[in-house]
PyMOL Python script that loads the backbone (N, CA, C, O; Angstrom):
from pymol import cmd

cmd.read_pdbstr("""\
ATOM      1  N   MET A   1     -10.007  -0.883  11.236  1.00  0.00           N
ATOM      2  CA  MET A   1      -9.557  -0.234  10.029  1.00  0.00           C
ATOM      3  C   MET A   1      -9.065   1.181  10.312  1.00  0.00           C
ATOM      4  O   MET A   1      -9.282   2.083   9.503  1.00  0.00           O
ATOM      5  N   ALA A   2      -8.426   1.379  11.414  1.00  0.00           N
ATOM      6  CA  ALA A   2      -7.946   2.706  11.803  1.00  0.00           C
ATOM      7  C   ALA A   2      -7.075   3.363  10.731  1.00  0.00           C
ATOM      8  O   ALA A   2      -7.232   4.560  10.488  1.00  0.00           O
ATOM      9  N   PRO A   3      -6.156   2.626  10.074  1.00  0.00           N
ATOM     10  CA  PRO A   3      -5.351   3.296   9.039  1.00  0.00           C
ATOM     11  C   PRO A   3      -6.203   3.871   7.906  1.00  0.00           C
ATOM     12  O   PRO A   3      -5.887   4.928   7.361  1.00  0.00           O
ATOM     13  N   LEU A   4      -7.273   3.177   7.559  1.00  0.00           N
ATOM     14  CA  LEU A   4      -8.135   3.687   6.493  1.00  0.00           C
ATOM     15  C   LEU A   4      -8.845   4.954   6.937  1.00  0.00           C
ATOM     16  O   LEU A   4      -8.911   5.929   6.188  1.00  0.00           O
ATOM     17  N   ASN A   5      -9.377   4.943   8.155  1.00  0.00           N
ATOM     18  CA  ASN A   5     -10.101   6.095   8.667  1.00  0.00           C
ATOM     19  C   ASN A   5      -9.206   7.318   8.816  1.00  0.00           C
ATOM     20  O   ASN A   5      -9.686   8.448   8.728  1.00  0.00           O
ATOM     21  N   ALA A   6      -7.925   7.110   9.038  1.00  0.00           N
ATOM     22  CA  ALA A   6      -6.999   8.228   9.191  1.00  0.00           C
ATOM     23  C   ALA A   6      -6.656   8.879   7.851  1.00  0.00           C
ATOM     24  O   ALA A   6      -6.245  10.039   7.815  1.00  0.00           O
ATOM     25  N   ILE A   7      -6.819   8.150   6.763  1.00  0.00           N
ATOM     26  CA  ILE A   7      -6.421   8.628   5.436  1.00  0.00           C
ATOM     27  C   ILE A   7      -7.618   8.958   4.554  1.00  0.00           C
ATOM     28  O   ILE A   7      -7.597   9.941   3.813  1.00  0.00           O
ATOM     29  N   LEU A   8      -8.648   8.144   4.633  1.00  0.00           N
ATOM     30  CA  LEU A   8      -9.789   8.262   3.731  1.00  0.00           C
ATOM     31  C   LEU A   8     -11.050   8.692   4.471  1.00  0.00           C
ATOM     32  O   LEU A   8     -11.190   8.470   5.674  1.00  0.00           O
ATOM     33  N   THR A   9     -11.956   9.304   3.736  1.00  0.00           N
ATOM     34  CA  THR A   9     -13.257   9.648   4.301  1.00  0.00           C
ATOM     35  C   THR A   9     -14.139   8.401   4.304  1.00  0.00           C
ATOM     36  O   THR A   9     -13.825   7.408   3.648  1.00  0.00           O
ATOM     37  N   GLU A  10     -15.229   8.461   5.036  1.00  0.00           N
ATOM     38  CA  GLU A  10     -16.178   7.348   5.050  1.00  0.00           C
ATOM     39  C   GLU A  10     -16.720   7.085   3.647  1.00  0.00           C
ATOM     40  O   GLU A  10     -16.935   5.934   3.267  1.00  0.00           O
ATOM     41  N   GLU A  11     -16.939   8.150   2.882  1.00  0.00           N
ATOM     42  CA  GLU A  11     -17.442   8.005   1.517  1.00  0.00           C
ATOM     43  C   GLU A  11     -16.432   7.264   0.638  1.00  0.00           C
ATOM     44  O   GLU A  11     -16.809   6.419  -0.174  1.00  0.00           O
ATOM     45  N   GLN A  12     -15.147   7.587   0.807  1.00  0.00           N
ATOM     46  CA  GLN A  12     -14.112   6.909   0.025  1.00  0.00           C
ATOM     47  C   GLN A  12     -14.018   5.433   0.424  1.00  0.00           C
ATOM     48  O   GLN A  12     -13.907   4.556  -0.434  1.00  0.00           O
ATOM     49  N   ILE A  13     -14.062   5.173   1.715  1.00  0.00           N
ATOM     50  CA  ILE A  13     -13.988   3.790   2.202  1.00  0.00           C
ATOM     51  C   ILE A  13     -15.163   2.975   1.670  1.00  0.00           C
ATOM     52  O   ILE A  13     -15.007   1.800   1.338  1.00  0.00           O
ATOM     53  N   ALA A  14     -16.328   3.593   1.590  1.00  0.00           N
ATOM     54  CA  ALA A  14     -17.517   2.896   1.105  1.00  0.00           C
ATOM     55  C   ALA A  14     -17.374   2.454  -0.352  1.00  0.00           C
ATOM     56  O   ALA A  14     -18.089   1.551  -0.788  1.00  0.00           O
ATOM     57  N   THR A  15     -16.474   3.066  -1.106  1.00  0.00           N
ATOM     58  CA  THR A  15     -16.275   2.696  -2.511  1.00  0.00           C
ATOM     59  C   THR A  15     -15.268   1.558  -2.683  1.00  0.00           C
ATOM     60  O   THR A  15     -15.039   1.095  -3.800  1.00  0.00           O
ATOM     61  N   ILE A  16     -14.670   1.110  -1.589  1.00  0.00           N
ATOM     62  CA  ILE A  16     -13.671   0.034  -1.631  1.00  0.00           C
ATOM     63  C   ILE A  16     -14.328  -1.263  -1.184  1.00  0.00           C
ATOM     64  O   ILE A  16     -15.007  -1.304  -0.158  1.00  0.00           O
ATOM     65  N   ASP A  17     -14.124  -2.308  -1.950  1.00  0.00           N
ATOM     66  CA  ASP A  17     -14.687  -3.609  -1.598  1.00  0.00           C
ATOM     67  C   ASP A  17     -14.223  -4.030  -0.207  1.00  0.00           C
ATOM     68  O   ASP A  17     -13.066  -3.810   0.152  1.00  0.00           O
ATOM     69  N   PRO A  18     -15.109  -4.630   0.572  1.00  0.00           N
ATOM     70  CA  PRO A  18     -14.713  -5.111   1.896  1.00  0.00           C
ATOM     71  C   PRO A  18     -13.511  -6.061   1.854  1.00  0.00           C
ATOM     72  O   PRO A  18     -12.703  -6.088   2.782  1.00  0.00           O
ATOM     73  N   PHE A  19     -13.403  -6.820   0.796  1.00  0.00           N
ATOM     74  CA  PHE A  19     -12.270  -7.740   0.625  1.00  0.00           C
ATOM     75  C   PHE A  19     -10.943  -6.982   0.570  1.00  0.00           C
ATOM     76  O   PHE A  19      -9.936  -7.469   1.086  1.00  0.00           O
ATOM     77  N   ASP A  20     -10.928  -5.805  -0.046  1.00  0.00           N
ATOM     78  CA  ASP A  20      -9.705  -5.030  -0.247  1.00  0.00           C
ATOM     79  C   ASP A  20      -9.320  -4.167   0.955  1.00  0.00           C
ATOM     80  O   ASP A  20      -8.160  -3.774   1.078  1.00  0.00           O
ATOM     81  N   ARG A  21     -10.250  -3.872   1.825  1.00  0.00           N
ATOM     82  CA  ARG A  21      -9.985  -2.952   2.939  1.00  0.00           C
ATOM     83  C   ARG A  21      -8.873  -3.407   3.881  1.00  0.00           C
ATOM     84  O   ARG A  21      -7.998  -2.599   4.193  1.00  0.00           O
ATOM     85  N   PRO A  22      -8.858  -4.669   4.357  1.00  0.00           N
ATOM     86  CA  PRO A  22      -7.764  -5.081   5.256  1.00  0.00           C
ATOM     87  C   PRO A  22      -6.396  -5.015   4.583  1.00  0.00           C
ATOM     88  O   PRO A  22      -5.414  -4.622   5.213  1.00  0.00           O
ATOM     89  N   GLN A  23      -6.325  -5.393   3.321  1.00  0.00           N
ATOM     90  CA  GLN A  23      -5.061  -5.355   2.587  1.00  0.00           C
ATOM     91  C   GLN A  23      -4.567  -3.923   2.458  1.00  0.00           C
ATOM     92  O   GLN A  23      -3.385  -3.651   2.671  1.00  0.00           O
ATOM     93  N   LEU A  24      -5.461  -3.011   2.112  1.00  0.00           N
ATOM     94  CA  LEU A  24      -5.090  -1.604   1.983  1.00  0.00           C
ATOM     95  C   LEU A  24      -4.691  -1.035   3.341  1.00  0.00           C
ATOM     96  O   LEU A  24      -3.728  -0.273   3.426  1.00  0.00           O
ATOM     97  N   ALA A  25      -5.405  -1.384   4.392  1.00  0.00           N
ATOM     98  CA  ALA A  25      -5.070  -0.912   5.735  1.00  0.00           C
ATOM     99  C   ALA A  25      -3.661  -1.372   6.124  1.00  0.00           C
ATOM    100  O   ALA A  25      -2.896  -0.605   6.710  1.00  0.00           O
ATOM    101  N   TYR A  26      -3.323  -2.618   5.798  1.00  0.00           N
ATOM    102  CA  TYR A  26      -1.983  -3.133   6.098  1.00  0.00           C
ATOM    103  C   TYR A  26      -0.925  -2.386   5.286  1.00  0.00           C
ATOM    104  O   TYR A  26       0.122  -2.019   5.818  1.00  0.00           O
ATOM    105  N   ALA A  27      -1.192  -2.163   4.018  1.00  0.00           N
ATOM    106  CA  ALA A  27      -0.247  -1.427   3.175  1.00  0.00           C
ATOM    107  C   ALA A  27      -0.018  -0.022   3.727  1.00  0.00           C
ATOM    108  O   ALA A  27       1.114   0.463   3.738  1.00  0.00           O
ATOM    109  N   ILE A  28      -1.065   0.621   4.177  1.00  0.00           N
ATOM    110  CA  ILE A  28      -0.933   1.963   4.763  1.00  0.00           C
ATOM    111  C   ILE A  28      -0.068   1.908   6.022  1.00  0.00           C
ATOM    112  O   ILE A  28       0.788   2.768   6.221  1.00  0.00           O
ATOM    113  N   SER A  29      -0.284   0.910   6.864  1.00  0.00           N
ATOM    114  CA  SER A  29       0.516   0.765   8.089  1.00  0.00           C
ATOM    115  C   SER A  29       1.993   0.580   7.767  1.00  0.00           C
ATOM    116  O   SER A  29       2.858   1.189   8.398  1.00  0.00           O
ATOM    117  N   VAL A  30       2.273  -0.262   6.787  1.00  0.00           N
ATOM    118  CA  VAL A  30       3.666  -0.496   6.396  1.00  0.00           C
ATOM    119  C   VAL A  30       4.280   0.783   5.828  1.00  0.00           C
ATOM    120  O   VAL A  30       5.430   1.101   6.132  1.00  0.00           O
ATOM    121  N   CYS A  31       3.538   1.511   5.018  1.00  0.00           N
ATOM    122  CA  CYS A  31       4.045   2.770   4.468  1.00  0.00           C
ATOM    123  C   CYS A  31       4.375   3.762   5.581  1.00  0.00           C
ATOM    124  O   CYS A  31       5.391   4.455   5.517  1.00  0.00           O
ATOM    125  N   ARG A  32       3.533   3.829   6.582  1.00  0.00           N
ATOM    126  CA  ARG A  32       3.748   4.778   7.682  1.00  0.00           C
ATOM    127  C   ARG A  32       4.976   4.445   8.508  1.00  0.00           C
ATOM    128  O   ARG A  32       5.595   5.345   9.076  1.00  0.00           O
ATOM    129  N   GLU A  33       5.341   3.180   8.586  1.00  0.00           N
ATOM    130  CA  GLU A  33       6.509   2.810   9.387  1.00  0.00           C
ATOM    131  C   GLU A  33       7.783   2.695   8.547  1.00  0.00           C
ATOM    132  O   GLU A  33       8.846   2.370   9.076  1.00  0.00           O
ATOM    133  N   SER A  34       7.681   2.957   7.261  1.00  0.00           N
ATOM    134  CA  SER A  34       8.837   2.855   6.362  1.00  0.00           C
ATOM    135  C   SER A  34       9.371   4.241   6.025  1.00  0.00           C
ATOM    136  O   SER A  34       8.627   5.221   5.982  1.00  0.00           O
ATOM    137  N   ARG A  35      10.676   4.297   5.787  1.00  0.00           N
ATOM    138  CA  ARG A  35      11.320   5.574   5.463  1.00  0.00           C
ATOM    139  C   ARG A  35      11.120   5.977   4.011  1.00  0.00           C
ATOM    140  O   ARG A  35      11.196   7.158   3.672  1.00  0.00           O
ATOM    141  N   SER A  36      10.862   4.990   3.150  1.00  0.00           N
ATOM    142  CA  SER A  36      10.732   5.300   1.723  1.00  0.00           C
ATOM    143  C   SER A  36       9.738   4.350   1.069  1.00  0.00           C
ATOM    144  O   SER A  36       9.369   3.317   1.629  1.00  0.00           O
ATOM    145  N   LEU A  37       9.320   4.731  -0.125  1.00  0.00           N
ATOM    146  CA  LEU A  37       8.432   3.890  -0.911  1.00  0.00           C
ATOM    147  C   LEU A  37       9.114   2.562  -1.237  1.00  0.00           C
ATOM    148  O   LEU A  37       8.470   1.513  -1.215  1.00  0.00           O
ATOM    149  N   SER A  38      10.402   2.604  -1.535  1.00  0.00           N
ATOM    150  CA  SER A  38      11.146   1.380  -1.849  1.00  0.00           C
ATOM    151  C   SER A  38      11.200   0.435  -0.660  1.00  0.00           C
ATOM    152  O   SER A  38      11.010  -0.772  -0.811  1.00  0.00           O
ATOM    153  N   GLU A  39      11.456   0.979   0.515  1.00  0.00           N
ATOM    154  CA  GLU A  39      11.501   0.140   1.724  1.00  0.00           C
ATOM    155  C   GLU A  39      10.144  -0.503   1.982  1.00  0.00           C
ATOM    156  O   GLU A  39      10.071  -1.691   2.297  1.00  0.00           O
ATOM    157  N   ALA A  40       9.084   0.262   1.853  1.00  0.00           N
ATOM    158  CA  ALA A  40       7.729  -0.279   2.045  1.00  0.00           C
ATOM    159  C   ALA A  40       7.440  -1.369   1.019  1.00  0.00           C
ATOM    160  O   ALA A  40       6.880  -2.410   1.362  1.00  0.00           O
ATOM    161  N   GLY A  41       7.813  -1.138  -0.227  1.00  0.00           N
ATOM    162  CA  GLY A  41       7.599  -2.135  -1.274  1.00  0.00           C
ATOM    163  C   GLY A  41       8.340  -3.429  -1.001  1.00  0.00           C
ATOM    164  O   GLY A  41       7.801  -4.516  -1.214  1.00  0.00           O
ATOM    165  N   ARG A  42       9.578  -3.318  -0.531  1.00  0.00           N
ATOM    166  CA  ARG A  42      10.360  -4.526  -0.209  1.00  0.00           C
ATOM    167  C   ARG A  42       9.690  -5.320   0.911  1.00  0.00           C
ATOM    168  O   ARG A  42       9.665  -6.550   0.875  1.00  0.00           O
ATOM    169  N   LYS A  43       9.149  -4.616   1.901  1.00  0.00           N
ATOM    170  CA  LYS A  43       8.469  -5.303   3.007  1.00  0.00           C
ATOM    171  C   LYS A  43       7.184  -5.976   2.529  1.00  0.00           C
ATOM    172  O   LYS A  43       6.913  -7.128   2.871  1.00  0.00           O
ATOM    173  N   LEU A  44       6.411  -5.263   1.752  1.00  0.00           N
ATOM    174  CA  LEU A  44       5.108  -5.771   1.325  1.00  0.00           C
ATOM    175  C   LEU A  44       5.197  -6.917   0.322  1.00  0.00           C
ATOM    176  O   LEU A  44       4.352  -7.812   0.320  1.00  0.00           O
ATOM    177  N   PHE A  45       6.222  -6.889  -0.529  1.00  0.00           N
ATOM    178  CA  PHE A  45       6.339  -7.898  -1.582  1.00  0.00           C
ATOM    179  C   PHE A  45       7.527  -8.829  -1.354  1.00  0.00           C
ATOM    180  O   PHE A  45       8.097  -9.355  -2.310  1.00  0.00           O
ATOM    181  N   ALA A  46       7.895  -9.032  -0.110  1.00  0.00           N
ATOM    182  CA  ALA A  46       9.094  -9.800   0.237  1.00  0.00           C
ATOM    183  C   ALA A  46       9.071 -11.223  -0.310  1.00  0.00           C
ATOM    184  O   ALA A  46      10.092 -11.706  -0.800  1.00  0.00           O
ATOM    185  N   VAL A  47       7.950 -11.892  -0.237  1.00  0.00           N
ATOM    186  CA  VAL A  47       7.886 -13.289  -0.671  1.00  0.00           C
ATOM    187  C   VAL A  47       7.820 -13.386  -2.187  1.00  0.00           C
ATOM    188  O   VAL A  47       8.572 -14.150  -2.793  1.00  0.00           O
ATOM    189  N   SER A  48       6.932 -12.623  -2.802  1.00  0.00           N
ATOM    190  CA  SER A  48       6.769 -12.728  -4.256  1.00  0.00           C
ATOM    191  C   SER A  48       8.008 -12.250  -5.007  1.00  0.00           C
ATOM    192  O   SER A  48       8.296 -12.743  -6.098  1.00  0.00           O
ATOM    193  N   ARG A  49       8.739 -11.302  -4.442  1.00  0.00           N
ATOM    194  CA  ARG A  49       9.938 -10.811  -5.139  1.00  0.00           C
ATOM    195  C   ARG A  49      11.036 -11.870  -5.178  1.00  0.00           C
ATOM    196  O   ARG A  49      11.846 -11.880  -6.106  1.00  0.00           O
ATOM    197  N   GLU A  50      11.077 -12.761  -4.188  1.00  0.00           N
ATOM    198  CA  GLU A  50      12.083 -13.820  -4.162  1.00  0.00           C
ATOM    199  C   GLU A  50      11.822 -14.874  -5.232  1.00  0.00           C
ATOM    200  O   GLU A  50      12.748 -15.569  -5.650  1.00  0.00           O
ATOM    201  N   LYS A  51      10.586 -15.001  -5.675  1.00  0.00           N
ATOM    202  CA  LYS A  51      10.224 -16.011  -6.660  1.00  0.00           C
ATOM    203  C   LYS A  51      10.505 -15.571  -8.090  1.00  0.00           C
ATOM    204  O   LYS A  51      10.432 -16.379  -9.016  1.00  0.00           O
ATOM    205  N   LYS A  52      10.824 -14.298  -8.274  1.00  0.00           N
ATOM    206  CA  LYS A  52      11.027 -13.781  -9.627  1.00  0.00           C
ATOM    207  C   LYS A  52      12.509 -13.794  -9.984  1.00  0.00           C
ATOM    208  O   LYS A  52      13.363 -13.488  -9.152  1.00  0.00           O
ATOM    209  N   ALA A  53      12.798 -14.147 -11.216  1.00  0.00           N
ATOM    210  CA  ALA A  53      14.185 -14.216 -11.674  1.00  0.00           C
ATOM    211  C   ALA A  53      14.827 -12.826 -11.714  1.00  0.00           C
ATOM    212  O   ALA A  53      15.930 -12.619 -11.208  1.00  0.00           O
ATOM    213  N   ASN A  54      14.114 -11.886 -12.325  1.00  0.00           N
ATOM    214  CA  ASN A  54      14.636 -10.520 -12.307  1.00  0.00           C
ATOM    215  C   ASN A  54      13.830  -9.738 -11.283  1.00  0.00           C
ATOM    216  O   ASN A  54      12.601  -9.809 -11.257  1.00  0.00           O
ATOM    217  N   ARG A  55      14.524  -9.002 -10.453  1.00  0.00           N
ATOM    218  CA  ARG A  55      13.879  -8.295  -9.346  1.00  0.00           C
ATOM    219  C   ARG A  55      12.949  -7.203  -9.869  1.00  0.00           C
ATOM    220  O   ARG A  55      13.373  -6.320 -10.616  1.00  0.00           O
ATOM    221  N   PRO A  56      11.700  -7.269  -9.477  1.00  0.00           N
ATOM    222  CA  PRO A  56      10.759  -6.231  -9.896  1.00  0.00           C
ATOM    223  C   PRO A  56      11.039  -4.924  -9.156  1.00  0.00           C
ATOM    224  O   PRO A  56      11.716  -4.905  -8.128  1.00  0.00           O
ATOM    225  N   ASN A  57      10.516  -3.862  -9.688  1.00  0.00           N
ATOM    226  CA  ASN A  57      10.627  -2.583  -9.025  1.00  0.00           C
ATOM    227  C   ASN A  57       9.494  -2.496  -8.006  1.00  0.00           C
ATOM    228  O   ASN A  57       8.367  -2.133  -8.343  1.00  0.00           O
ATOM    229  N   ASP A  58       9.808  -2.835  -6.757  1.00  0.00           N
ATOM    230  CA  ASP A  58       8.787  -2.896  -5.712  1.00  0.00           C
ATOM    231  C   ASP A  58       8.173  -1.531  -5.444  1.00  0.00           C
ATOM    232  O   ASP A  58       6.988  -1.439  -5.125  1.00  0.00           O
ATOM    233  N   ALA A  59       8.961  -0.470  -5.569  1.00  0.00           N
ATOM    234  CA  ALA A  59       8.429   0.879  -5.359  1.00  0.00           C
ATOM    235  C   ALA A  59       7.366   1.195  -6.409  1.00  0.00           C
ATOM    236  O   ALA A  59       6.308   1.734  -6.083  1.00  0.00           O
ATOM    237  N   ASP A  60       7.642   0.863  -7.649  1.00  0.00           N
ATOM    238  CA  ASP A  60       6.668   1.119  -8.718  1.00  0.00           C
ATOM    239  C   ASP A  60       5.424   0.260  -8.530  1.00  0.00           C
ATOM    240  O   ASP A  60       4.302   0.714  -8.755  1.00  0.00           O
ATOM    241  N   ARG A  61       5.628  -0.954  -8.126  1.00  0.00           N
ATOM    242  CA  ARG A  61       4.510  -1.869  -7.881  1.00  0.00           C
ATOM    243  C   ARG A  61       3.604  -1.318  -6.772  1.00  0.00           C
ATOM    244  O   ARG A  61       2.380  -1.345  -6.899  1.00  0.00           O
ATOM    245  N   LEU A  62       4.203  -0.822  -5.693  1.00  0.00           N
ATOM    246  CA  LEU A  62       3.432  -0.250  -4.595  1.00  0.00           C
ATOM    247  C   LEU A  62       2.776   1.061  -5.022  1.00  0.00           C
ATOM    248  O   LEU A  62       1.627   1.327  -4.672  1.00  0.00           O
ATOM    249  N   ARG A  63       3.500   1.871  -5.771  1.00  0.00           N
ATOM    250  CA  ARG A  63       2.942   3.141  -6.255  1.00  0.00           C
ATOM    251  C   ARG A  63       1.671   2.889  -7.071  1.00  0.00           C
ATOM    252  O   ARG A  63       0.670   3.585  -6.898  1.00  0.00           O
ATOM    253  N   LYS A  64       1.713   1.898  -7.954  1.00  0.00           N
ATOM    254  CA  LYS A  64       0.546   1.558  -8.774  1.00  0.00           C
ATOM    255  C   LYS A  64      -0.592   1.008  -7.922  1.00  0.00           C
ATOM    256  O   LYS A  64      -1.758   1.315  -8.169  1.00  0.00           O
ATOM    257  N   TYR A  65      -0.262   0.202  -6.928  1.00  0.00           N
ATOM    258  CA  TYR A  65      -1.291  -0.334  -6.037  1.00  0.00           C
ATOM    259  C   TYR A  65      -2.002   0.803  -5.302  1.00  0.00           C
ATOM    260  O   TYR A  65      -3.232   0.837  -5.254  1.00  0.00           O
ATOM    261  N   LEU A  66      -1.245   1.719  -4.737  1.00  0.00           N
ATOM    262  CA  LEU A  66      -1.844   2.838  -4.006  1.00  0.00           C
ATOM    263  C   LEU A  66      -2.656   3.743  -4.935  1.00  0.00           C
ATOM    264  O   LEU A  66      -3.690   4.280  -4.539  1.00  0.00           O
ATOM    265  N   ALA A  67      -2.186   3.906  -6.156  1.00  0.00           N
ATOM    266  CA  ALA A  67      -2.891   4.756  -7.125  1.00  0.00           C
ATOM    267  C   ALA A  67      -4.286   4.213  -7.436  1.00  0.00           C
ATOM    268  O   ALA A  67      -5.190   4.988  -7.750  1.00  0.00           O
ATOM    269  N   LYS A  68      -4.473   2.906  -7.355  1.00  0.00           N
ATOM    270  CA  LYS A  68      -5.803   2.319  -7.572  1.00  0.00           C
ATOM    271  C   LYS A  68      -6.825   2.915  -6.610  1.00  0.00           C
ATOM    272  O   LYS A  68      -8.021   2.946  -6.901  1.00  0.00           O
ATOM    273  N   PHE A  69      -6.340   3.389  -5.458  1.00  0.00           N
ATOM    274  CA  PHE A  69      -7.217   3.956  -4.437  1.00  0.00           C
ATOM    275  C   PHE A  69      -7.017   5.474  -4.310  1.00  0.00           C
ATOM    276  O   PHE A  69      -7.404   6.080  -3.311  1.00  0.00           O
ATOM    277  N   ASP A  70      -6.410   6.068  -5.332  1.00  0.00           N
ATOM    278  CA  ASP A  70      -6.114   7.504  -5.347  1.00  0.00           C
ATOM    279  C   ASP A  70      -5.266   7.931  -4.161  1.00  0.00           C
ATOM    280  O   ASP A  70      -5.493   8.991  -3.579  1.00  0.00           O
ATOM    281  N   LEU A  71      -4.293   7.109  -3.805  1.00  0.00           N
ATOM    282  CA  LEU A  71      -3.390   7.402  -2.717  1.00  0.00           C
ATOM    283  C   LEU A  71      -1.955   7.457  -3.219  1.00  0.00           C
ATOM    284  O   LEU A  71      -1.637   6.936  -4.288  1.00  0.00           O
ATOM    285  N   SER A  72      -1.105   8.086  -2.443  1.00  0.00           N
ATOM    286  CA  SER A  72       0.325   8.109  -2.734  1.00  0.00           C
ATOM    287  C   SER A  72       1.084   7.905  -1.415  1.00  0.00           C
ATOM    288  O   SER A  72       0.539   8.115  -0.331  1.00  0.00           O
ATOM    289  N   PHE A  73       2.323   7.503  -1.530  1.00  0.00           N
ATOM    290  CA  PHE A  73       3.160   7.298  -0.342  1.00  0.00           C
ATOM    291  C   PHE A  73       3.262   8.602   0.438  1.00  0.00           C
ATOM    292  O   PHE A  73       3.138   8.606   1.663  1.00  0.00           O
ATOM    293  N   ASP A  74       3.485   9.702  -0.262  1.00  0.00           N
ATOM    294  CA  ASP A  74       3.624  11.002   0.418  1.00  0.00           C
ATOM    295  C   ASP A  74       2.361  11.394   1.163  1.00  0.00           C
ATOM    296  O   ASP A  74       2.434  11.935   2.266  1.00  0.00           O
ATOM    297  N   ALA A  75       1.205  11.128   0.573  1.00  0.00           N
ATOM    298  CA  ALA A  75      -0.063  11.466   1.235  1.00  0.00           C
ATOM    299  C   ALA A  75      -0.269  10.626   2.490  1.00  0.00           C
ATOM    300  O   ALA A  75      -0.849  11.099   3.467  1.00  0.00           O
ATOM    301  N   ILE A  76       0.197   9.399   2.466  1.00  0.00           N
ATOM    302  CA  ILE A  76       0.067   8.507   3.629  1.00  0.00           C
ATOM    303  C   ILE A  76       1.006   8.933   4.744  1.00  0.00           C
ATOM    304  O   ILE A  76       0.650   8.904   5.922  1.00  0.00           O
ATOM    305  N   ARG A  77       2.199   9.324   4.358  1.00  0.00           N
ATOM    306  CA  ARG A  77       3.205   9.724   5.349  1.00  0.00           C
ATOM    307  C   ARG A  77       2.858  11.067   5.924  1.00  0.00           C
ATOM    308  O   ARG A  77       3.582  11.579   6.777  1.00  0.00           O
TER     309      ARG A  77
END
""", "prot")
cmd.dss("prot")
cmd.show_as("cartoon", "prot")
cmd.util.cbc("prot")
cmd.orient("prot")
């Protein structure tokens, strides 16, 4: 869980369900290798976005996901 340890304190990590930690760690990794929130969102939601008739705003979707953990794209980058 190196991405989590680089961004969050042990106390913060302890408040996140073990089930959610790998998913959040992956999202953080994708954000770090992406140039923008939109690019990261497109990568993370690539499959589910293809199933929707109208294209969702992947950046907003990712922003809301990160906010659940009091994180932002800028803070991760």
